[in-house]
Backbone as numpy.savetxt, mean C-alpha at the origin, in Angstrom:
# Nx Ny Nz CAx CAy CAz Cx Cy Cz
0.01 8.59 -14.76 -0.02 9.35 -13.60 0.12 10.87 -13.87
-0.48 11.71 -13.20 -0.40 13.17 -13.49 0.84 13.72 -12.59
1.20 14.93 -12.96 2.26 15.59 -12.18 1.82 15.79 -10.77
2.82 15.91 -9.85 2.57 15.99 -8.46 2.19 17.36 -8.04
2.41 18.37 -8.88 2.12 19.71 -8.58 1.28 20.35 -9.69
0.52 21.38 -9.30 -0.29 21.99 -10.28 0.45 23.24 -10.87
-0.19 24.27 -11.46 0.57 25.41 -12.06 1.35 26.14 -10.96
2.38 26.86 -11.44 3.23 27.60 -10.51 2.52 28.47 -9.46
1.33 29.04 -9.83 0.62 29.96 -8.99 -0.38 29.22 -8.16
-0.46 27.86 -8.05 -1.44 27.12 -7.35 -0.66 26.33 -6.33
-1.44 25.89 -5.28 -0.79 25.10 -4.26 -0.48 23.70 -4.80
0.55 23.02 -4.25 0.85 21.68 -4.82 -0.32 20.70 -4.48
-0.56 19.83 -5.49 -1.56 18.89 -5.29 -1.09 17.74 -4.41
-2.01 17.16 -3.58 -1.56 15.91 -2.78 -1.09 14.84 -3.73
-0.19 14.10 -3.21 0.27 12.85 -3.94 -0.77 11.77 -3.73
-1.43 11.66 -2.65 -2.50 10.72 -2.40 -3.70 11.53 -2.06
-4.84 11.26 -2.64 -6.08 11.95 -2.43 -7.25 10.91 -2.46
-7.80 10.66 -1.27 -8.93 9.81 -1.13 -10.20 10.61 -0.84
-11.21 10.42 -1.66 -12.45 11.20 -1.47 -13.62 10.23 -1.41
-14.11 10.00 -0.21 -15.30 9.12 0.00 -15.13 7.71 -0.52
-13.97 7.15 -0.40 -13.56 5.87 -0.90 -14.33 4.84 -0.21
-15.10 3.98 -0.96 -15.73 2.82 -0.43 -15.38 1.49 -1.28
-15.30 0.35 -0.56 -15.01 -0.86 -1.27 -15.95 -1.98 -0.60
-16.58 -2.69 -1.44 -17.42 -3.85 -0.96 -16.98 -5.12 -1.43
-17.25 -6.15 -0.78 -16.90 -7.58 -1.12 -18.14 -8.49 -0.84
-18.15 -9.62 -1.52 -19.14 -10.64 -1.30 -18.58 -11.64 -0.28
-19.57 -12.18 0.64 -19.02 -13.14 1.57 -18.76 -14.51 0.88
-19.57 -14.92 -0.13 -19.39 -16.16 -0.84 -18.62 -15.86 -2.18
-17.82 -16.90 -2.51 -16.91 -16.83 -3.69 -17.85 -16.81 -4.86
-18.86 -17.64 -4.89 -19.73 -17.72 -6.12 -20.42 -16.25 -6.32
-20.82 -15.68 -5.34 -21.36 -14.32 -5.48 -20.41 -13.28 -5.97
-19.16 -13.42 -5.45 -18.09 -12.55 -5.90 -17.72 -12.71 -7.36
-17.73 -13.87 -7.79 -17.50 -14.18 -9.23 -18.58 -13.63 -10.19
-19.80 -13.88 -9.75 -20.99 -13.47 -10.53 -21.11 -11.95 -10.57
-20.91 -11.27 -9.48 -21.00 -9.82 -9.45 -19.81 -9.27 -10.19
-18.58 -9.89 -10.06 -17.41 -9.34 -10.78 -17.64 -9.39 -12.29
-18.26 -10.45 -12.83 -18.45 -10.54 -14.30 -19.37 -9.40 -14.77
-20.50 -9.25 -13.89 -21.47 -8.16 -14.18 -20.80 -6.83 -14.11
-20.00 -6.56 -13.11 -19.29 -5.20 -13.07 -18.40 -4.96 -14.21
-17.64 -6.02 -14.60 -16.67 -5.94 -15.68 -17.48 -5.53 -17.04
-18.66 -6.19 -17.14 -19.46 -5.82 -18.30 -19.94 -4.42 -18.36
-20.33 -3.91 -17.17 -20.73 -2.50 -17.04 -19.63 -1.61 -17.40
-18.41 -1.85 -16.87 -17.23 -1.01 -17.15 -16.91 -1.01 -18.52
-16.93 -2.15 -19.25 -16.62 -2.23 -20.69 -17.51 -1.45 -21.53
-18.81 -1.38 -21.00 -19.78 -0.56 -21.74 -19.85 0.95 -21.41
-18.87 1.30 -20.53 -18.80 2.66 -20.15 -19.84 3.13 -19.09
-20.45 2.11 -18.38 -21.46 2.41 -17.42 -20.79 2.55 -16.05
-21.39 3.33 -15.19 -20.85 3.41 -13.81 -20.93 2.19 -12.98
-20.01 1.98 -12.08 -20.07 0.84 -11.17 -21.24 0.94 -10.30
-21.92 -0.21 -9.96 -22.99 -0.19 -8.97 -22.47 0.01 -7.53
-23.06 0.96 -6.92 -22.62 1.31 -5.49 -23.49 0.79 -4.44
-24.74 0.36 -4.70 -25.49 -0.23 -3.64 -25.00 -1.73 -3.29
-25.30 -2.13 -2.10 -24.88 -3.46 -1.66 -25.91 -4.42 -2.33
-25.38 -5.52 -2.87 -26.22 -6.51 -3.37 -26.28 -7.75 -2.33
-27.15 -8.75 -2.60 -27.27 -9.82 -1.67 -25.93 -10.47 -1.42
-25.59 -10.66 -0.09 -24.41 -11.28 0.32 -23.15 -10.35 0.37
-23.36 -9.03 0.08 -22.08 -8.08 0.10 -22.11 -7.40 1.41
-20.86 -6.91 1.73 -20.72 -6.04 2.94 -19.66 -4.91 2.56
-19.70 -3.89 3.28 -18.68 -2.77 3.08 -17.30 -3.12 3.84
-16.29 -3.28 3.09 -14.93 -3.38 3.75 -14.33 -1.98 4.08
-14.62 -1.05 3.29 -14.35 0.33 3.46 -15.51 1.21 3.15
-15.79 2.28 3.90 -16.95 3.14 3.61 -16.69 4.59 3.84
-16.65 5.41 2.84 -16.55 6.80 2.89 -15.27 7.30 3.57
-14.17 6.77 3.08 -12.73 7.10 3.62 -12.23 8.23 2.78
-11.84 9.23 3.59 -11.27 10.45 2.86 -10.02 10.86 3.58
-8.96 11.20 2.90 -7.71 11.81 3.51 -6.78 12.29 2.36
-5.90 13.08 2.69 -4.80 13.59 1.79 -3.45 13.37 2.32
-2.46 13.17 1.49 -1.04 13.15 1.86 -0.27 13.82 0.88
0.41 14.83 1.31 1.31 15.73 0.42 2.69 15.23 0.39
3.48 15.70 -0.57 4.80 15.44 -0.69 5.61 15.60 0.55
6.34 14.59 1.03 7.20 14.71 2.17 6.41 14.39 3.42
5.15 14.14 3.42 4.43 13.85 4.59 4.45 12.28 4.89
4.11 11.91 6.08 4.05 10.58 6.48 2.71 10.28 7.19
2.08 9.21 6.89 0.69 8.99 7.32 0.60 7.59 7.78
0.23 7.18 9.01 -0.01 5.81 9.41 -1.55 5.64 9.44
-1.86 4.41 8.96 -3.28 3.96 9.01 -3.33 2.85 9.98
-3.91 3.25 11.17 -4.05 2.35 12.28 -5.35 1.57 12.33
-5.39 0.26 12.62 -6.70 -0.44 12.85 -6.36 -1.85 13.15
-7.37 -2.46 13.81 -7.34 -3.96 14.08 -7.38 -4.79 12.78
-7.11 -6.02 12.99 -7.35 -6.94 11.92 -8.79 -6.90 11.42
-9.06 -6.78 10.18 -10.39 -6.69 9.63 -10.92 -5.27 9.64
-10.16 -4.29 9.90 -10.63 -2.83 9.91 -10.71 -2.30 8.53
-10.04 -2.85 7.55 -9.92 -2.50 6.21 -8.58 -1.90 5.76
-7.63 -2.13 6.61 -6.25 -1.56 6.32 -5.72 -2.10 4.97
-5.78 -3.41 4.89 -5.06 -4.09 3.73 -5.88 -3.73 2.44
-7.27 -3.59 2.63 -8.04 -3.29 1.47 -7.64 -1.95 0.98
-7.41 -0.91 1.93 -7.00 0.40 1.46 -5.69 0.43 0.92
-4.69 -0.38 1.48 -3.34 -0.47 0.89 -3.48 -1.02 -0.58
-4.32 -2.09 -0.77 -4.36 -2.66 -2.15 -5.01 -1.64 -3.12
-5.96 -0.89 -2.56 -6.46 0.16 -3.56 -5.46 1.23 -3.92
-4.58 1.52 -2.96 -3.56 2.54 -3.26 -2.51 2.02 -4.19
-2.31 0.67 -4.22 -1.37 0.14 -5.21 -1.93 0.06 -6.62
-3.24 0.20 -6.69 -3.86 0.20 -8.04 -4.25 -1.21 -8.42
-4.14 -2.14 -7.59 -4.57 -3.57 -7.88 -6.16 -3.76 -7.82
-6.78 -2.87 -7.15 -8.19 -2.86 -7.14 -8.74 -1.41 -7.35
-10.01 -1.41 -7.73 -10.62 -0.03 -7.86 -11.74 0.11 -6.80
-11.90 1.30 -6.23 -13.05 1.56 -5.31 -14.38 1.35 -5.96
-15.32 0.94 -5.22 -16.73 0.82 -5.72 -17.43 2.15 -5.65
-17.00 3.13 -4.87 -17.50 4.46 -4.75 -16.42 5.41 -4.32
-16.57 6.66 -4.66 -15.60 7.74 -4.29 -14.51 7.65 -5.29
-13.47 8.39 -5.01 -12.38 8.56 -5.96 -11.02 8.52 -5.09
-10.04 7.76 -5.68 -8.74 7.67 -5.10 -7.65 8.07 -6.16
-6.99 9.21 -5.87 -6.01 9.63 -6.88 -4.54 9.50 -6.36
-3.70 8.87 -7.12 -2.25 8.71 -6.80 -1.45 9.48 -7.84
-0.58 10.30 -7.37 0.27 11.14 -8.23 1.78 10.74 -7.97
2.36 10.11 -8.98 3.84 9.82 -8.77 4.13 8.35 -8.78
5.41 8.10 -8.73 5.93 6.70 -8.75 5.78 6.07 -7.34
5.21 4.83 -7.31 4.82 4.15 -6.06 5.69 2.97 -5.89
6.36 2.91 -4.63 7.01 1.69 -4.15 6.13 1.09 -3.09
6.26 -0.35 -3.01 5.42 -1.10 -2.08 6.35 -1.94 -1.25
6.19 -1.89 0.08 6.87 -2.75 0.93 5.81 -3.48 1.74
5.15 -4.53 1.17 4.10 -5.24 1.72 4.24 -6.75 1.45
4.12 -7.59 2.51 4.28 -8.96 2.45 3.26 -9.53 1.54
3.69 -10.43 0.54 2.78 -11.02 -0.40 2.35 -10.17 -1.56
3.00 -8.98 -1.67 2.51 -8.08 -2.70 3.71 -7.63 -3.63
4.64 -8.45 -3.76 5.79 -8.04 -4.62 5.55 -8.17 -6.12
4.61 -9.08 -6.57 4.35 -9.22 -7.94 5.45 -9.85 -8.82
6.29 -10.82 -8.20 7.31 -11.36 -8.84 6.91 -12.56 -9.74
7.76 -13.01 -10.63 7.54 -14.25 -11.43 8.52 -15.29 -10.97
8.15 -16.35 -10.33 9.10 -17.36 -9.82 9.99 -18.03 -10.75
9.58 -18.08 -12.02 10.39 -18.79 -13.01 11.59 -17.93 -13.49
11.60 -16.61 -13.27 12.63 -15.71 -13.69 13.55 -15.49 -12.49
14.84 -15.20 -13.05 15.89 -14.92 -11.93 15.61 -13.64 -11.13
16.25 -13.48 -10.06 16.16 -12.27 -9.31 16.56 -11.02 -10.17
17.63 -11.12 -10.98 17.91 -10.01 -11.81 16.86 -9.66 -12.81
16.24 -10.63 -13.40 15.10 -10.41 -14.38 14.01 -9.83 -13.73
13.66 -10.22 -12.49 12.62 -9.72 -11.78 12.84 -8.19 -11.50
14.00 -7.86 -11.25 14.32 -6.51 -10.93 13.87 -5.61 -12.16
14.36 -6.06 -13.37 14.06 -5.30 -14.55 12.57 -5.31 -14.89
11.89 -6.48 -14.66 10.51 -6.56 -14.83 9.79 -5.56 -13.95
10.07 -5.53 -12.70 9.44 -4.64 -11.74 9.66 -3.23 -12.10
10.98 -2.94 -12.46 11.34 -1.53 -12.73 10.52 -1.01 -13.91
10.43 -1.85 -14.96 9.78 -1.42 -16.19 8.32 -1.17 -15.85
7.76 -2.08 -15.03 6.32 -1.91 -14.55 6.10 -0.50 -13.83
7.14 0.01 -13.18 7.10 1.24 -12.47 7.47 2.41 -13.45
7.72 2.13 -14.71 8.06 3.26 -15.67 9.45 3.65 -15.61
10.42 2.95 -15.09 11.76 3.25 -15.00 12.49 2.77 -16.32
13.29 3.69 -16.85 14.04 3.34 -18.14 15.02 2.20 -17.77
15.40 1.46 -18.82 16.33 0.37 -18.65 17.72 1.00 -18.18
18.14 2.04 -18.88 19.47 2.72 -18.47 19.43 2.96 -16.97
18.40 3.60 -16.50 18.25 3.96 -15.14 18.36 2.62 -14.20
17.62 1.66 -14.61 17.63 0.34 -13.89 18.99 -0.28 -13.81
19.77 -0.14 -14.99 21.08 -0.74 -14.95 21.99 0.00 -14.01
21.79 1.34 -13.89 22.57 2.10 -12.87 22.11 1.75 -11.43
20.93 1.43 -11.26 20.43 1.18 -9.90 20.77 -0.29 -9.51
20.93 -1.18 -10.49 21.12 -2.60 -10.15 22.10 -3.00 -9.16
23.41 -2.39 -9.10 24.35 -2.80 -8.09 23.85 -2.50 -6.64
23.23 -1.26 -6.53 22.70 -0.95 -5.22 21.57 -1.90 -4.80
20.78 -2.21 -5.71 19.58 -3.10 -5.33 20.17 -4.49 -4.85
21.08 -5.06 -5.64 21.71 -6.39 -5.37 22.40 -6.34 -4.03
23.23 -5.24 -3.81 23.85 -5.19 -2.58 22.98 -5.01 -1.35
21.82 -4.21 -1.50 20.94 -3.97 -0.38 20.20 -5.34 -0.07
19.85 -6.07 -1.13 19.12 -7.31 -0.86 19.99 -8.47 -0.26
21.34 -8.35 -0.34 22.18 -9.29 0.29 21.97 -10.64 -0.35
21.86 -10.74 -1.66 21.55 -12.01 -2.22 22.79 -12.71 -2.84
23.90 -11.84 -3.14 25.08 -12.48 -3.75 24.77 -13.03 -5.09
25.43 -14.27 -5.31 25.28 -14.87 -6.56 23.85 -15.42 -6.87
22.98 -15.47 -5.81 21.64 -15.98 -6.03 20.79 -15.06 -6.88
21.40 -13.82 -7.11 20.55 -12.79 -7.88 20.37 -13.38 -9.29
21.19 -14.42 -9.81 20.82 -15.01 -11.07 20.23 -16.36 -11.01
19.76 -16.76 -9.84 19.03 -17.96 -9.66 17.50 -17.72 -9.84
16.74 -18.71 -10.34 15.31 -18.53 -10.40 14.69 -18.25 -9.06
13.71 -17.35 -9.02 13.07 -16.99 -7.81 12.43 -18.16 -7.03
12.07 -19.19 -7.79 11.40 -20.34 -7.14 12.45 -21.05 -6.19
13.71 -20.74 -6.31 14.68 -21.39 -5.48 14.95 -20.56 -4.14
14.34 -19.42 -4.13 14.59 -18.37 -2.92 13.76 -18.85 -1.77
14.21 -18.52 -0.57 13.45 -18.64 0.61 12.48 -17.55 0.67
11.45 -17.59 1.57 10.51 -16.44 1.61 11.22 -15.14 2.14
12.33 -15.32 2.94 13.07 -14.13 3.45 13.85 -13.54 2.28
14.43 -14.41 1.35 15.16 -13.76 0.28 14.19 -13.05 -0.76
13.08 -13.59 -0.98 12.06 -12.98 -1.74 11.71 -11.59 -1.20
11.52 -11.59 0.12 11.10 -10.30 0.78 12.27 -9.28 0.66
13.48 -9.81 0.86 14.62 -8.83 0.87 14.79 -8.22 -0.61
14.52 -8.92 -1.60 14.65 -8.47 -2.98 13.40 -7.50 -3.15
12.29 -7.80 -2.71 11.22 -6.86 -2.85 11.48 -5.48 -2.14
11.92 -5.52 -0.99 12.27 -4.41 -0.23 13.39 -3.61 -0.90
14.34 -4.29 -1.46 15.52 -3.62 -2.00 15.03 -2.78 -3.28
14.18 -3.34 -4.09 13.65 -2.74 -5.21 12.79 -1.47 -4.82
11.95 -1.69 -3.86 11.03 -0.63 -3.51 11.79 0.56 -2.88
12.79 0.32 -2.15 13.53 1.41 -1.50 14.56 2.06 -2.37
15.10 1.34 -3.29 16.14 1.96 -4.14 15.72 2.57 -5.42
14.43 2.40 -5.83 13.97 3.04 -7.12 13.61 4.44 -6.77
13.73 4.89 -5.56 13.45 6.32 -5.04 12.05 6.57 -5.46
11.01 5.93 -4.96 9.70 6.34 -5.24 9.20 7.61 -4.73
8.26 8.26 -5.27 7.58 9.42 -4.76 6.76 9.05 -3.65
6.16 7.94 -3.61 5.28 7.45 -2.56 5.75 6.09 -2.18
5.94 5.72 -0.82 6.23 4.47 -0.35 5.06 3.94 0.42
4.52 2.81 0.11 3.36 2.20 0.86 3.95 1.05 1.58
3.70 0.90 2.85 4.35 -0.21 3.61 3.34 -0.71 4.61
3.58 -2.01 4.99 2.77 -2.59 6.04 3.84 -3.16 7.08
3.35 -4.16 7.94 4.24 -4.65 8.94 5.47 -5.32 8.33
5.47 -5.53 7.04 6.64 -6.19 6.42 7.90 -5.39 6.67
7.71 -4.07 6.82 8.85 -3.24 7.17 9.51 -3.54 8.40
8.89 -4.20 9.34 9.52 -4.54 10.61 9.56 -6.03 10.78
9.22 -6.83 9.78 9.15 -8.24 9.95 10.47 -8.89 9.54
10.55 -10.13 9.78 11.70 -10.97 9.39 12.97 -10.73 10.06
14.10 -10.80 9.44 15.45 -10.61 10.00 15.53 -9.29 10.68
15.94 -9.20 11.92 16.03 -7.98 12.62 16.96 -6.94 12.08
18.15 -7.49 11.66 19.09 -6.62 11.12 18.71 -5.92 9.79
18.05 -6.76 8.93 17.65 -6.20 7.68 16.42 -5.32 7.82
15.51 -5.64 8.76 14.42 -4.73 9.10 14.89 -3.37 9.60
16.00 -3.32 10.35 16.56 -2.10 10.90 17.23 -1.32 9.68
17.89 -2.02 8.79 18.40 -1.40 7.64 17.37 -0.73 6.76
16.26 -1.39 6.59 15.10 -0.81 5.88 14.57 0.43 6.57
14.42 0.29 7.89 13.88 1.45 8.61 14.82 2.62 8.46
16.02 2.45 8.53 17.10 3.48 8.47 16.96 4.20 7.06
16.86 3.36 5.99 16.84 3.92 4.67 15.57 4.72 4.47
14.45 4.27 4.98 13.09 4.90 4.82 13.26 6.32 5.58
13.89 6.25 6.78 14.07 7.59 7.54 14.87 8.56 6.74
15.90 8.05 6.03 16.80 8.89 5.29 16.12 9.48 4.10
15.08 8.79 3.58 14.43 9.25 2.37 13.23 10.10 2.69
12.82 10.29 3.91 11.54 10.84 4.21 11.30 12.26 3.83
12.44 12.97 3.71 12.39 14.35 3.32 11.89 14.53 1.86
12.18 13.50 0.97 11.94 13.66 -0.30 10.76 12.61 -0.81
10.27 11.92 0.16 9.24 10.77 -0.17 8.08 10.88 0.78
6.90 10.62 0.11 5.71 10.47 0.96 5.62 9.05 1.40
5.34 8.91 2.67 5.33 7.60 3.27 3.87 7.32 3.83
3.36 6.15 3.61 2.03 5.71 4.13 2.26 4.20 4.68
2.05 3.97 5.95 2.06 2.72 6.49 0.72 2.16 6.96
0.41 0.92 6.86 -0.70 0.46 7.54 -0.25 -0.58 8.57
-0.90 -0.39 9.72 -0.38 -1.13 10.94 -1.39 -1.20 12.05
-1.24 -2.30 12.96 -2.07 -2.27 14.09 -1.16 -2.02 15.26
0.13 -1.60 15.06 1.11 -1.31 16.11 1.22 0.18 16.34
0.73 0.72 17.47 0.95 2.16 17.76 2.37 2.53 17.84
3.27 1.69 18.34 4.67 2.12 18.56 5.23 2.24 17.15
4.90 1.34 16.18 5.45 1.43 14.83 4.93 2.73 14.19
3.68 3.05 14.35 3.10 4.25 13.81 3.88 5.52 14.27
4.06 5.61 15.61 4.77 6.74 16.23 6.17 6.90 15.80
6.79 5.76 15.54 8.25 5.78 15.20 8.31 6.44 13.76
7.46 6.16 12.88 7.77 6.52 11.44 6.85 7.71 10.91
5.67 7.95 11.61 4.72 8.88 10.94 4.25 10.02 11.82
4.11 11.21 11.18 3.69 12.40 11.97 2.19 12.50 12.09
1.43 11.96 11.21 0.01 11.89 11.24 -0.53 10.48 11.09
-1.82 10.26 11.59 -2.38 9.02 11.51 -3.96 9.17 11.36
-4.50 8.15 10.80 -6.01 7.92 10.81 -6.21 6.56 11.39
-7.24 6.45 12.14 -7.74 5.18 12.77 -8.89 4.73 12.14
-8.80 3.46 11.53 -9.85 2.70 10.80 -10.56 1.84 11.82
-11.92 1.81 11.88 -12.57 0.86 12.73 -13.78 0.28 11.82
-13.81 -0.96 11.62 -14.91 -1.54 10.79 -15.18 -0.75 9.45
-14.09 -0.44 8.85 -14.12 0.20 7.52 -14.35 1.65 7.45
-14.41 2.32 8.57 -14.62 3.74 8.61 -13.53 4.47 9.38
-13.27 5.69 8.97 -12.26 6.54 9.75 -13.06 7.06 10.95
-12.52 6.74 12.15 -13.06 7.15 13.35 -12.16 8.24 14.10
-11.01 8.46 13.61 -10.13 9.49 14.21 -9.07 9.93 13.04
-8.68 11.17 13.05 -7.61 11.62 12.23 -6.90 12.77 12.97
-5.53 12.71 12.99 -4.84 13.81 13.66 -3.42 13.37 13.77
-2.71 14.02 14.73 -1.32 13.78 14.98 -1.08 12.40 15.53
-0.10 11.64 15.22 0.05 10.23 15.58 -0.02 9.93 17.11
0.53 10.77 17.92 0.32 10.34 19.39 -1.04 10.38 19.83
-1.78 11.47 19.37 -3.18 11.41 19.72 -4.01 10.32 19.04
-3.62 9.96 17.85 -4.30 8.92 17.17 -4.09 7.57 17.91
-2.90 7.34 18.27 -2.47 6.13 19.01 -3.22 5.98 20.34
-3.32 7.10 21.00 -4.06 7.12 22.24 -5.53 6.77 22.06
-6.10 7.35 21.00 -7.52 7.09 20.68 -7.64 5.57 20.33
-6.74 5.01 19.51 -6.75 3.67 19.09 -6.80 2.70 20.26
-5.80 3.02 21.24 -5.65 2.24 22.43 -6.89 2.26 23.41
-7.38 3.42 23.53 -8.49 3.72 24.48 -9.89 3.27 23.93
-10.14 3.55 22.62 -11.42 3.28 22.12 -11.60 2.09 21.13
-10.52 1.64 20.53 -10.58 0.73 19.43 -9.99 -0.58 19.67
-8.75 -0.57 20.23 -8.03 -1.84 20.35 -8.69 -2.95 21.03
-9.50 -2.65 22.15 -10.21 -3.60 22.84 -11.69 -3.60 22.76
-12.21 -2.78 21.74 -13.60 -2.74 21.54 -14.25 -3.95 20.92
-15.44 -4.26 21.34 -16.08 -5.49 20.73 -16.04 -5.44 19.17
-15.77 -6.50 18.56 -15.57 -6.67 17.18 -16.94 -7.32 16.66
-17.69 -6.49 15.87 -18.97 -7.03 15.37 -18.79 -7.50 13.98
-19.61 -8.55 13.55 -19.58 -8.95 12.25 -19.98 -7.85 11.32
-19.49 -7.91 9.98 -19.96 -6.88 9.00 -21.46 -7.05 8.65
-21.97 -5.99 8.39 -23.42 -5.98 8.01 -23.58 -6.39 6.52
-24.30 -7.52 6.35 -24.29 -8.05 5.00 -25.73 -7.82 4.45
-25.72 -7.39 3.16 -27.03 -7.16 2.54 -27.71 -8.49 2.21
């Protein structure tokens, strides 16, 4: 990852920069597997990814552009199926866009259900080290952070038990504790931030609020109230496209008036 700022005489670069980002999927698993093998072969040969729709494919995201600078907060509003989770996954680096460019500058923390990347056979403590190393954190720094992570997760002696013995709530608490305490440059979150145990969710929200001056925050949600509570700006996604961008109160008004109850059409498949 590159530095978050340019030369001293230039304006700071955005930590997140999406330029015409598009992502397509195949409706059928067999097509997805076949096209994936072909795409991997092209990438291996240094050839560009194919951007046109092939038979059975549809656009999950199309021509999405936005920027988020250091210390800013952005909500991505949309109904189920609007492309929010796809965009979040692209920002985590687990997928590549099929067209356009997505640039992430800085250390990324993720508060997203089902996206913690843990290994169930390892202990909670070992998963902390594994996750921290994957984020580029030195072992000495991880050792200094470990007591705060364990305390925040409220796991007690279970920190040395295999993750496969944890409940879903315990796994989520560990994931949240790591993401919040490694002091990321960028925090990506979904409804997981407000899900589960009410007391723990409130503790997460308070920590996020305390870190916002020094951290870029992006949340994906279909809850206008959640967006207004945490973010100054918002974009509205509808059927994979940005249909509104602006201050969060105006964006939530647009979402409620134009999108929330709009007829949902099936994706256009090639």
